[in-house]
C-alpha positions as CSV (number, residue, x, y, z in Angstrom):
1,X,5.8,1.2,21.6
2,X,2.2,1.0,20.4
3,X,-1.1,-0.2,21.8
4,X,-1.3,-2.6,19.0
5,X,1.5,-4.5,20.5
6,X,0.4,-4.3,24.1
7,X,0.1,-8.1,24.3
8,X,3.8,-8.5,23.4
9,X,4.7,-9.9,26.8
10,X,3.5,-13.3,25.6
11,X,5.4,-13.1,22.3
12,X,7.6,-16.2,22.0
13,X,8.9,-16.1,18.4
14,X,9.9,-13.4,15.9
15,X,9.9,-14.1,12.2
16,X,11.8,-11.5,10.3
17,X,12.9,-10.5,6.8
18,X,16.6,-9.9,6.3
19,X,17.6,-7.3,3.6
20,X,16.4,-3.9,4.6
21,X,15.0,-5.2,7.9
22,X,18.0,-6.8,9.7
23,X,20.7,-5.0,7.7
24,X,21.7,-1.4,8.0
25,X,23.1,-0.1,4.7
26,X,23.3,-3.6,3.5
27,X,25.3,-5.0,6.4
28,X,24.8,-6.7,9.8
29,X,25.8,-4.5,12.7
30,X,27.1,-5.3,16.2
31,X,23.8,-3.9,17.5
32,X,21.9,-6.5,15.5
33,X,23.9,-9.4,17.0
34,X,23.3,-7.9,20.5
35,X,19.6,-7.8,19.7
36,X,19.7,-11.5,18.8
37,X,21.4,-12.2,22.1
38,X,18.8,-10.1,24.0
39,X,16.0,-12.1,22.4
40,X,17.7,-15.4,23.3
41,X,18.1,-14.3,26.9
42,X,14.3,-13.9,27.3
43,X,13.7,-17.1,25.3
44,X,12.2,-15.5,22.2
45,X,12.9,-17.7,19.2
46,X,14.2,-16.2,16.0
47,X,13.4,-17.3,12.4
48,X,14.8,-15.4,9.5
49,X,12.5,-15.5,6.5
50,X,14.1,-14.1,3.3
51,X,13.9,-14.1,-0.4
52,X,17.7,-14.8,-0.6
53,X,18.8,-18.1,-2.2
54,X,19.3,-21.5,-0.6
55,X,23.0,-21.1,-1.1
56,X,23.2,-17.9,0.8
57,X,20.8,-18.9,3.6
58,X,22.5,-22.3,4.3
59,X,25.6,-20.3,5.4
60,X,23.6,-17.7,7.4
61,X,21.6,-20.3,9.2
62,X,24.8,-22.0,10.3
63,X,26.6,-18.9,11.6
64,X,23.9,-16.6,12.9
65,X,22.5,-17.2,16.4
66,X,19.0,-18.0,15.2
67,X,16.6,-20.9,15.5
68,X,16.0,-21.4,11.8
69,X,15.9,-19.7,8.4
70,X,13.4,-19.8,5.5
71,X,14.9,-19.1,2.1
72,X,13.5,-18.2,-1.3
73,X,10.3,-16.6,0.0
74,X,8.9,-19.7,1.6
75,X,10.6,-22.3,-0.7
76,X,13.0,-24.0,1.8
77,X,13.7,-24.1,5.5
78,X,17.0,-24.7,7.4
79,X,16.3,-25.7,11.0
80,X,18.6,-24.7,13.8
81,X,21.8,-24.8,11.8
82,X,21.1,-28.1,10.0
83,X,23.0,-28.3,6.7
84,X,20.3,-29.8,4.6
85,X,17.1,-27.8,3.9
86,X,13.5,-29.0,4.1
87,X,11.5,-28.3,0.9
88,X,8.4,-26.3,1.8
89,X,7.1,-25.9,-1.7
90,X,5.3,-28.7,-3.4
91,X,7.9,-29.4,-6.2
92,X,8.4,-33.0,-7.3
93,X,11.4,-32.6,-9.6
94,X,13.7,-29.7,-8.9
95,X,15.7,-30.1,-12.2
96,X,12.6,-29.9,-14.3
97,X,11.3,-27.0,-12.1
98,X,14.4,-25.0,-12.7
99,X,14.1,-25.6,-16.5
100,X,10.5,-24.3,-16.4
101,X,11.6,-21.2,-14.4
102,X,14.3,-20.5,-17.0
103,X,11.7,-20.7,-19.7
104,X,9.4,-18.2,-18.0
105,X,12.3,-15.8,-17.5
106,X,13.2,-16.0,-21.2
107,X,9.6,-15.2,-22.0
108,X,9.7,-12.1,-19.7
109,X,12.9,-11.0,-21.5
110,X,11.1,-10.9,-24.8
111,X,8.9,-8.1,-23.3
112,X,11.6,-6.6,-21.1
113,X,15.0,-7.2,-22.8
114,X,16.9,-5.2,-20.1
115,X,16.2,-7.5,-17.2
116,X,19.2,-9.4,-16.0
117,X,19.5,-12.7,-14.0
118,X,20.6,-12.0,-10.4
119,X,24.1,-13.0,-9.5
120,X,22.9,-15.5,-6.9
121,X,20.3,-17.1,-9.1
122,X,22.7,-20.1,-9.7
123,X,22.4,-20.9,-6.0
124,X,18.6,-21.2,-6.1
125,X,16.3,-24.2,-6.1
126,X,12.7,-23.1,-6.0
127,X,12.5,-19.6,-7.6
128,X,14.3,-17.6,-10.3
129,X,15.5,-14.0,-9.7
130,X,16.5,-11.0,-11.6
131,X,17.6,-7.5,-10.4
132,X,14.9,-5.1,-9.4
133,X,16.8,-2.0,-10.5
134,X,16.2,0.0,-12.6
135,X,12.7,-1.2,-13.1
136,X,9.8,1.2,-12.4
137,X,6.7,0.4,-10.4
138,X,4.6,0.2,-13.5
139,X,7.0,-2.3,-15.1
140,X,7.1,-4.4,-11.9
141,X,3.3,-4.6,-12.1
142,X,3.4,-5.6,-15.7
143,X,5.9,-8.3,-15.0
144,X,3.6,-9.6,-12.2
145,X,0.7,-9.7,-14.6
146,X,2.7,-11.6,-17.2
147,X,3.8,-14.2,-14.7
148,X,0.2,-14.7,-13.5
149,X,-0.9,-15.2,-17.1
150,X,1.8,-17.8,-17.6
151,X,0.7,-19.6,-14.4
152,X,3.4,-18.4,-12.1
153,X,3.7,-16.2,-9.0
154,X,5.8,-13.0,-8.8
155,X,7.0,-10.8,-6.1
156,X,9.8,-8.3,-5.5
157,X,11.9,-6.7,-2.7
158,X,14.3,-3.8,-2.5
159,X,16.9,-6.2,-4.1
160,X,15.4,-8.7,-6.5
161,X,12.4,-9.8,-8.5
162,X,11.2,-13.4,-8.0
163,X,9.5,-15.8,-10.3
164,X,8.0,-18.6,-8.1
165,X,5.2,-21.1,-7.8
166,X,1.9,-19.4,-7.3
167,X,1.3,-20.8,-3.8
168,X,4.9,-20.1,-2.5
169,X,5.2,-17.1,-0.2
170,X,6.6,-16.2,3.2
171,X,3.4,-16.7,5.2
172,X,2.7,-20.1,3.8
173,X,6.2,-21.2,4.5
174,X,6.3,-19.8,7.9
175,X,3.0,-21.3,8.9
176,X,4.2,-24.7,7.8
177,X,7.5,-24.3,9.8
178,X,5.6,-23.2,12.9
179,X,3.3,-26.2,12.6
180,X,6.1,-28.7,12.1
181,X,8.9,-27.3,14.3
182,X,7.3,-25.0,16.8
183,X,3.8,-26.5,17.6
184,X,4.0,-25.1,21.1
185,X,3.4,-21.6,19.9
186,X,0.1,-20.1,18.6
187,X,0.1,-17.5,15.8
188,X,-0.8,-14.9,18.5
189,X,2.6,-15.5,20.1
190,X,4.4,-14.6,16.8
191,X,5.6,-11.2,15.6
192,X,6.4,-10.9,11.9
193,X,8.7,-8.2,10.6
194,X,9.5,-6.9,7.1
195,X,10.1,-3.9,4.8
196,X,8.9,-4.5,1.2
197,X,6.3,-6.2,-1.0
198,X,7.8,-9.7,-0.7
199,X,7.0,-9.4,3.0
200,X,3.3,-8.5,2.3
201,X,2.0,-12.0,3.2
202,X,3.6,-11.6,6.7
203,X,1.4,-8.5,7.2
204,X,-1.8,-10.4,6.4
205,X,-4.0,-9.9,9.5
206,X,-5.9,-13.1,8.7
207,X,-2.7,-15.0,9.8
208,X,-0.6,-12.7,11.9
209,X,-2.1,-10.4,14.5
210,X,1.3,-8.8,15.4
211,X,3.1,-7.6,12.2
212,X,5.7,-4.9,12.2
213,X,7.3,-2.9,9.4
214,X,10.6,-1.1,9.8
215,X,10.2,2.6,8.8
216,X,11.4,2.1,5.2
217,X,8.3,0.0,4.5
218,X,6.6,3.3,3.9
219,X,8.4,3.5,0.6
220,X,6.1,0.7,-0.6
221,X,2.8,1.7,1.1
222,X,1.0,2.2,-2.2
223,X,2.3,-1.1,-3.6
224,X,0.9,-3.5,-1.0
225,X,-2.6,-4.6,-0.1
226,X,-1.7,-5.7,3.4
227,X,0.0,-3.2,5.6
228,X,1.9,-3.9,8.9
229,X,-0.1,-3.2,12.1
230,X,2.8,-1.2,13.4
231,X,5.7,0.7,11.9
232,X,8.9,1.5,13.8
233,X,10.3,5.0,14.1
234,X,13.7,3.9,12.8
235,X,14.5,2.3,9.4
236,X,16.2,-0.9,8.5
237,X,18.2,-2.7,11.2
238,X,17.9,0.1,13.6
239,X,14.1,-0.3,13.4
240,X,14.5,-4.0,14.1
241,X,16.6,-3.2,17.2
242,X,14.0,-0.7,18.3
243,X,11.3,-3.5,18.1
244,X,13.6,-6.0,20.0
245,X,14.2,-3.5,22.8
246,X,10.4,-3.1,23.3
247,X,9.7,-6.9,23.1
248,X,12.5,-7.7,25.6
249,X,11.3,-5.1,28.1
250,X,7.7,-6.4,27.9
251,X,8.8,-10.0,28.1
252,X,10.8,-9.3,31.3
253,X,7.7,-7.6,32.8
254,X,5.5,-10.5,31.8
255,X,7.9,-13.1,33.3
256,X,8.2,-11.2,36.5
257,X,4.4,-10.8,37.1
């Protein structure tokens, strides 16, 4: 695949975004499920790390053949199909927290009356979401600045915009999960995968040496400070499957040495 991933024979865990990274045209495919099976066969662990809500991810973690799932951009973690999540964000009172998030959203609406709460927002615990379409890049940047001025974090994907605690992101959540649940692996044994700005922390080379963007990440190249070290030839789920085929081949070579 690429010289930047030459050390991939020792990769033991893949942490991947979901929408636009695992999905193809918004859906899971048979090829994706086969890719999961192929990773499991060579003992590469799989963690999904997504901006989707706790409600959505609780079901996905139970049904998908994965080892865990991080929801709400680092807010919560479901380990190995367990029904109750672990709170990763430092929130002491979730009810009060949700009220604060609602207040921030209402302040944003004063400046941007067209923004609409996402349909899955009612299933969330640690962040607040509204639809990213039809917002322009300039408007997204303005929304981010407003959130920072109000003391909150902001990110967006190809699906949604997220109001969140300042310290809450995918990298922070993933590092905590790795420390608590997968201490046997170093960060050099982890590949992170994504496609959009809410995956940017997973591309931070200060944390993750092996980061991959599926081809559609190029759509956001000018909107992210951190870029993936490698970009697949194919987009979306097909790009993820391309990466998996490479990792599995190298893992088998590594194990047979």
